[in-house]
HTML snippet that shows the backbone in 3Dmol.js (N, CA, C, O; Angstrom):
<script src="https://3Dmol.org/build/3Dmol-min.js"></script>
<div id="view" style="width:600px;height:400px;position:relative"></div>
<script>
const pdb = `
ATOM      1  N   MET A   1      42.636  73.675  93.200  1.00  0.00           N
ATOM      2  CA  MET A   1      42.442  72.617  92.214  1.00  0.00           C
ATOM      3  C   MET A   1      41.495  71.518  92.716  1.00  0.00           C
ATOM      4  O   MET A   1      40.590  71.123  91.981  1.00  0.00           O
ATOM      5  N   PRO A   2      41.672  71.014  93.942  1.00  0.00           N
ATOM      6  CA  PRO A   2      40.745  69.976  94.422  1.00  0.00           C
ATOM      7  C   PRO A   2      39.296  70.456  94.454  1.00  0.00           C
ATOM      8  O   PRO A   2      38.379  69.679  94.186  1.00  0.00           O
ATOM      9  N   SER A   3      39.085  71.734  94.780  1.00  0.00           N
ATOM     10  CA  SER A   3      37.712  72.235  94.807  1.00  0.00           C
ATOM     11  C   SER A   3      37.128  72.278  93.399  1.00  0.00           C
ATOM     12  O   SER A   3      35.925  72.087  93.220  1.00  0.00           O
ATOM     13  N   GLU A   4      37.972  72.528  92.401  1.00  0.00           N
ATOM     14  CA  GLU A   4      37.502  72.515  91.012  1.00  0.00           C
ATOM     15  C   GLU A   4      37.102  71.105  90.592  1.00  0.00           C
ATOM     16  O   GLU A   4      36.110  70.915  89.887  1.00  0.00           O
ATOM     17  N   MET A   5      37.878  70.122  91.027  1.00  0.00           N
ATOM     18  CA  MET A   5      37.562  68.726  90.712  1.00  0.00           C
ATOM     19  C   MET A   5      36.252  68.320  91.389  1.00  0.00           C
ATOM     20  O   MET A   5      35.427  67.622  90.799  1.00  0.00           O
ATOM     21  N   LYS A   6      36.074  68.764  92.622  1.00  0.00           N
ATOM     22  CA  LYS A   6      34.837  68.454  93.349  1.00  0.00           C
ATOM     23  C   LYS A   6      33.646  69.083  92.630  1.00  0.00           C
ATOM     24  O   LYS A   6      32.603  68.449  92.466  1.00  0.00           O
ATOM     25  N   ARG A   7      33.811  70.328  92.206  1.00  0.00           N
ATOM     26  CA  ARG A   7      32.729  71.035  91.499  1.00  0.00           C
ATOM     27  C   ARG A   7      32.411  70.338  90.179  1.00  0.00           C
ATOM     28  O   ARG A   7      31.244  70.198  89.812  1.00  0.00           O
ATOM     29  N   LEU A   8      33.448  69.902  89.468  1.00  0.00           N
ATOM     30  CA  LEU A   8      33.248  69.182  88.209  1.00  0.00           C
ATOM     31  C   LEU A   8      32.465  67.894  88.449  1.00  0.00           C
ATOM     32  O   LEU A   8      31.547  67.569  87.695  1.00  0.00           O
ATOM     33  N   ARG A   9      32.829  67.168  89.492  1.00  0.00           N
ATOM     34  CA  ARG A   9      32.129  65.929  89.828  1.00  0.00           C
ATOM     35  C   ARG A   9      30.660  66.203  90.159  1.00  0.00           C
ATOM     36  O   ARG A   9      29.774  65.463  89.733  1.00  0.00           O
ATOM     37  N   GLU A  10      30.409  67.273  90.924  1.00  0.00           N
ATOM     38  CA  GLU A  10      29.030  67.636  91.266  1.00  0.00           C
ATOM     39  C   GLU A  10      28.227  67.983  90.012  1.00  0.00           C
ATOM     40  O   GLU A  10      27.070  67.586  89.876  1.00  0.00           O
ATOM     41  N   LEU A  11      28.852  68.724  89.104  1.00  0.00           N
ATOM     42  CA  LEU A  11      28.161  69.096  87.866  1.00  0.00           C
ATOM     43  C   LEU A  11      27.876  67.869  86.995  1.00  0.00           C
ATOM     44  O   LEU A  11      26.823  67.777  86.364  1.00  0.00           O
ATOM     45  N   GLU A  12      28.818  66.937  86.967  1.00  0.00           N
ATOM     46  CA  GLU A  12      28.606  65.709  86.196  1.00  0.00           C
ATOM     47  C   GLU A  12      27.457  64.899  86.781  1.00  0.00           C
ATOM     48  O   GLU A  12      26.651  64.338  86.038  1.00  0.00           O
ATOM     49  N   GLN A  13      27.377  64.837  88.108  1.00  0.00           N
ATOM     50  CA  GLN A  13      26.283  64.111  88.753  1.00  0.00           C
ATOM     51  C   GLN A  13      24.947  64.786  88.477  1.00  0.00           C
ATOM     52  O   GLN A  13      23.952  64.117  88.198  1.00  0.00           O
ATOM     53  N   GLU A  14      24.929  66.108  88.553  1.00  0.00           N
ATOM     54  CA  GLU A  14      23.699  66.856  88.273  1.00  0.00           C
ATOM     55  C   GLU A  14      23.281  66.664  86.815  1.00  0.00           C
ATOM     56  O   GLU A  14      22.097  66.503  86.516  1.00  0.00           O
ATOM     57  N   ASN A  15      24.256  66.682  85.922  1.00  0.00           N
ATOM     58  CA  ASN A  15      23.979  66.473  84.502  1.00  0.00           C
ATOM     59  C   ASN A  15      23.372  65.087  84.266  1.00  0.00           C
ATOM     60  O   ASN A  15      22.413  64.951  83.505  1.00  0.00           O
ATOM     61  N   ALA A  16      23.918  64.075  84.906  1.00  0.00           N
ATOM     62  CA  ALA A  16      23.392  62.719  84.767  1.00  0.00           C
ATOM     63  C   ALA A  16      21.962  62.642  85.306  1.00  0.00           C
ATOM     64  O   ALA A  16      21.103  61.992  84.711  1.00  0.00           O
ATOM     65  N   ARG A  17      21.715  63.308  86.432  1.00  0.00           N
ATOM     66  CA  ARG A  17      20.373  63.319  87.029  1.00  0.00           C
ATOM     67  C   ARG A  17      19.375  63.996  86.091  1.00  0.00           C
ATOM     68  O   ARG A  17      18.264  63.502  85.898  1.00  0.00           O
ATOM     69  N   LEU A  18      19.770  65.116  85.515  1.00  0.00           N
ATOM     70  CA  LEU A  18      18.878  65.835  84.604  1.00  0.00           C
ATOM     71  C   LEU A  18      18.630  65.043  83.320  1.00  0.00           C
ATOM     72  O   LEU A  18      17.519  65.051  82.790  1.00  0.00           O
ATOM     73  N   LYS A  19      19.655  64.364  82.825  1.00  0.00           N
ATOM     74  CA  LYS A  19      19.478  63.531  81.625  1.00  0.00           C
ATOM     75  C   LYS A  19      18.467  62.422  81.888  1.00  0.00           C
ATOM     76  O   LYS A  19      17.658  62.093  81.021  1.00  0.00           O
ATOM     77  N   LYS A  20      18.516  61.840  83.101  1.00  0.00           N
ATOM     78  CA  LYS A  20      17.559  60.785  83.447  1.00  0.00           C
ATOM     79  C   LYS A  20      16.141  61.352  83.502  1.00  0.00           C
ATOM     80  O   LYS A  20      15.196  60.711  83.041  1.00  0.00           O
ATOM     81  N   ILE A  21      15.991  62.546  84.064  1.00  0.00           N
ATOM     82  CA  ILE A  21      14.672  63.183  84.132  1.00  0.00           C
ATOM     83  C   ILE A  21      14.133  63.417  82.727  1.00  0.00           C
ATOM     84  O   ILE A  21      12.965  63.143  82.453  1.00  0.00           O
ATOM     85  N   VAL A  22      14.980  63.923  81.840  1.00  0.00           N
ATOM     86  CA  VAL A  22      14.558  64.169  80.455  1.00  0.00           C
ATOM     87  C   VAL A  22      14.152  62.862  79.784  1.00  0.00           C
ATOM     88  O   VAL A  22      13.142  62.816  79.082  1.00  0.00           O
ATOM     89  N   ALA A  23      14.926  61.805  79.991  1.00  0.00           N
ATOM     90  CA  ALA A  23      14.596  60.513  79.390  1.00  0.00           C
ATOM     91  C   ALA A  23      13.257  60.001  79.920  1.00  0.00           C
ATOM     92  O   ALA A  23      12.437  59.497  79.152  1.00  0.00           O
ATOM     93  N   ASP A  24      13.034  60.128  81.229  1.00  0.00           N
ATOM     94  CA  ASP A  24      11.768  59.683  81.823  1.00  0.00           C
ATOM     95  C   ASP A  24      10.591  60.478  81.266  1.00  0.00           C
ATOM     96  O   ASP A  24       9.550  59.908  80.940  1.00  0.00           O
ATOM     97  N   LEU A  25      10.759  61.788  81.160  1.00  0.00           N
ATOM     98  CA  LEU A  25       9.679  62.628  80.636  1.00  0.00           C
ATOM     99  C   LEU A  25       9.413  62.330  79.163  1.00  0.00           C
ATOM    100  O   LEU A  25       8.265  62.352  78.719  1.00  0.00           O
ATOM    101  N   SER A  26      10.465  62.054  78.413  1.00  0.00           N
ATOM    102  CA  SER A  26      10.295  61.716  76.999  1.00  0.00           C
ATOM    103  C   SER A  26       9.505  60.422  76.855  1.00  0.00           C
ATOM    104  O   SER A  26       8.646  60.307  75.981  1.00  0.00           O
ATOM    105  N   LEU A  27       9.798  59.450  77.713  1.00  0.00           N
ATOM    106  CA  LEU A  27       9.067  58.187  77.686  1.00  0.00           C
ATOM    107  C   LEU A  27       7.606  58.409  78.066  1.00  0.00           C
ATOM    108  O   LEU A  27       6.705  57.857  77.436  1.00  0.00           O
ATOM    109  N   ASP A  28       7.375  59.220  79.102  1.00  0.00           N
ATOM    110  CA  ASP A  28       5.996  59.546  79.497  1.00  0.00           C
ATOM    111  C   ASP A  28       5.242  60.179  78.330  1.00  0.00           C
ATOM    112  O   ASP A  28       4.101  59.814  78.050  1.00  0.00           O
ATOM    113  N   LYS A  29       5.877  61.117  77.661  1.00  0.00           N
ATOM    114  CA  LYS A  29       5.246  61.807  76.532  1.00  0.00           C
ATOM    115  C   LYS A  29       4.903  60.812  75.424  1.00  0.00           C
ATOM    116  O   LYS A  29       3.812  60.851  74.856  1.00  0.00           O
ATOM    117  N   GLU A  30       5.843  59.927  75.129  1.00  0.00           N
ATOM    118  CA  GLU A  30       5.617  58.933  74.076  1.00  0.00           C
ATOM    119  C   GLU A  30       4.438  58.024  74.429  1.00  0.00           C
ATOM    120  O   GLU A  30       3.603  57.726  73.576  1.00  0.00           O
ATOM    121  N   MET A  31       4.374  57.587  75.684  1.00  0.00           N
ATOM    122  CA  MET A  31       3.274  56.715  76.103  1.00  0.00           C
ATOM    123  C   MET A  31       1.935  57.442  76.023  1.00  0.00           C
ATOM    124  O   MET A  31       0.945  56.868  75.570  1.00  0.00           O
ATOM    125  N   LEU A  32       1.898  58.701  76.461  1.00  0.00           N
ATOM    126  CA  LEU A  32       0.652  59.467  76.407  1.00  0.00           C
ATOM    127  C   LEU A  32       0.206  59.704  74.967  1.00  0.00           C
ATOM    128  O   LEU A  32      -0.986  59.642  74.667  1.00  0.00           O
ATOM    129  N   GLN A  33       1.156  59.976  74.078  1.00  0.00           N
ATOM    130  CA  GLN A  33       0.798  60.171  72.673  1.00  0.00           C
ATOM    131  C   GLN A  33       0.227  58.885  72.081  1.00  0.00           C
ATOM    132  O   GLN A  33      -0.693  58.928  71.265  1.00  0.00           O
ATOM    133  N   ASP A  34       0.769  57.749  72.491  1.00  0.00           N
ATOM    134  CA  ASP A  34       0.267  56.466  72.010  1.00  0.00           C
ATOM    135  C   ASP A  34      -1.170  56.238  72.491  1.00  0.00           C
ATOM    136  O   ASP A  34      -2.017  55.772  71.729  1.00  0.00           O
ATOM    137  N   VAL A  35      -1.438  56.567  73.754  1.00  0.00           N
ATOM    138  CA  VAL A  35      -2.795  56.428  74.298  1.00  0.00           C
ATOM    139  C   VAL A  35      -3.763  57.313  73.522  1.00  0.00           C
ATOM    140  O   VAL A  35      -4.857  56.874  73.167  1.00  0.00           O
ATOM    141  N   ILE A  36      -3.373  58.548  73.259  1.00  0.00           N
ATOM    142  CA  ILE A  36      -4.237  59.474  72.513  1.00  0.00           C
ATOM    143  C   ILE A  36      -4.517  58.932  71.116  1.00  0.00           C
ATOM    144  O   ILE A  36      -5.655  58.972  70.649  1.00  0.00           O
ATOM    145  N   LYS A  37      -3.483  58.427  70.450  1.00  0.00           N
ATOM    146  CA  LYS A  37      -3.677  57.878  69.097  1.00  0.00           C
ATOM    147  C   LYS A  37      -4.662  56.715  69.122  1.00  0.00           C
ATOM    148  O   LYS A  37      -5.532  56.610  68.258  1.00  0.00           O
ATOM    149  N   ARG A  38      -4.519  55.843  70.119  1.00  0.00           N
ATOM    150  CA  ARG A  38      -5.431  54.693  70.202  1.00  0.00           C
ATOM    151  C   ARG A  38      -6.860  55.139  70.462  1.00  0.00           C
ATOM    152  O   ARG A  38      -7.798  54.574  69.900  1.00  0.00           O
ATOM    153  N   LYS A  39      -7.032  56.140  71.304  1.00  0.00           N
ATOM    154  CA  LYS A  39      -8.383  56.638  71.584  1.00  0.00           C
ATOM    155  C   LYS A  39      -8.984  57.272  70.335  1.00  0.00           C
ATOM    156  O   LYS A  39     -10.170  57.093  70.061  1.00  0.00           O
ATOM    157  N   LEU A  40      -8.178  58.008  69.577  1.00  0.00           N
ATOM    158  CA  LEU A  40      -8.679  58.624  68.348  1.00  0.00           C
ATOM    159  C   LEU A  40      -9.077  57.560  67.330  1.00  0.00           C
ATOM    160  O   LEU A  40     -10.093  57.699  66.649  1.00  0.00           O
ATOM    161  N   VAL A  41      -8.287  56.511  67.227  1.00  0.00           N
ATOM    162  CA  VAL A  41      -8.608  55.417  66.307  1.00  0.00           C
ATOM    163  C   VAL A  41      -9.909  54.752  66.742  1.00  0.00           C
ATOM    164  O   VAL A  41     -10.738  54.409  65.899  1.00  0.00           O
ATOM    165  N   ALA A  42     -10.095  54.566  68.044  1.00  0.00           N
ATOM    166  CA  ALA A  42     -11.316  53.938  68.559  1.00  0.00           C
ATOM    167  C   ALA A  42     -12.532  54.815  68.281  1.00  0.00           C
ATOM    168  O   ALA A  42     -13.610  54.303  67.981  1.00  0.00           O
ATOM    169  N   ILE A  43     -12.367  56.125  68.378  1.00  0.00           N
ATOM    170  CA  ILE A  43     -13.482  57.042  68.118  1.00  0.00           C
ATOM    171  C   ILE A  43     -13.850  57.023  66.640  1.00  0.00           C
ATOM    172  O   ILE A  43     -15.030  57.005  66.291  1.00  0.00           O
ATOM    173  N   VAL A  44     -12.845  57.027  65.775  1.00  0.00           N
ATOM    174  CA  VAL A  44     -13.082  57.050  64.325  1.00  0.00           C
ATOM    175  C   VAL A  44     -13.662  55.722  63.850  1.00  0.00           C
ATOM    176  O   VAL A  44     -14.495  55.697  62.944  1.00  0.00           O
ATOM    177  N   ALA A  45     -13.231  54.631  64.450  1.00  0.00           N
ATOM    178  CA  ALA A  45     -13.661  53.295  64.004  1.00  0.00           C
ATOM    179  C   ALA A  45     -15.092  52.989  64.363  1.00  0.00           C
ATOM    180  O   ALA A  45     -15.588  51.905  64.053  1.00  0.00           O
TER     181      ALA A  45
END
`;
const viewer = $3Dmol.createViewer("view");
viewer.addModel(pdb, "pdb");
viewer.setStyle({}, {cartoon: {color: "spectrum"}});
viewer.zoomTo();
viewer.render();
</script>
């Protein structure tokens, strides 16, 4: 039982780490899309 609790804790920590990575990548993607939109507007204008 204690080893199961330890494994659960490890999985929860890994899950939290992966969620942070996804959030960071999503923010990066959003910022890059914004830069592209601004460049396209500048080209068209």
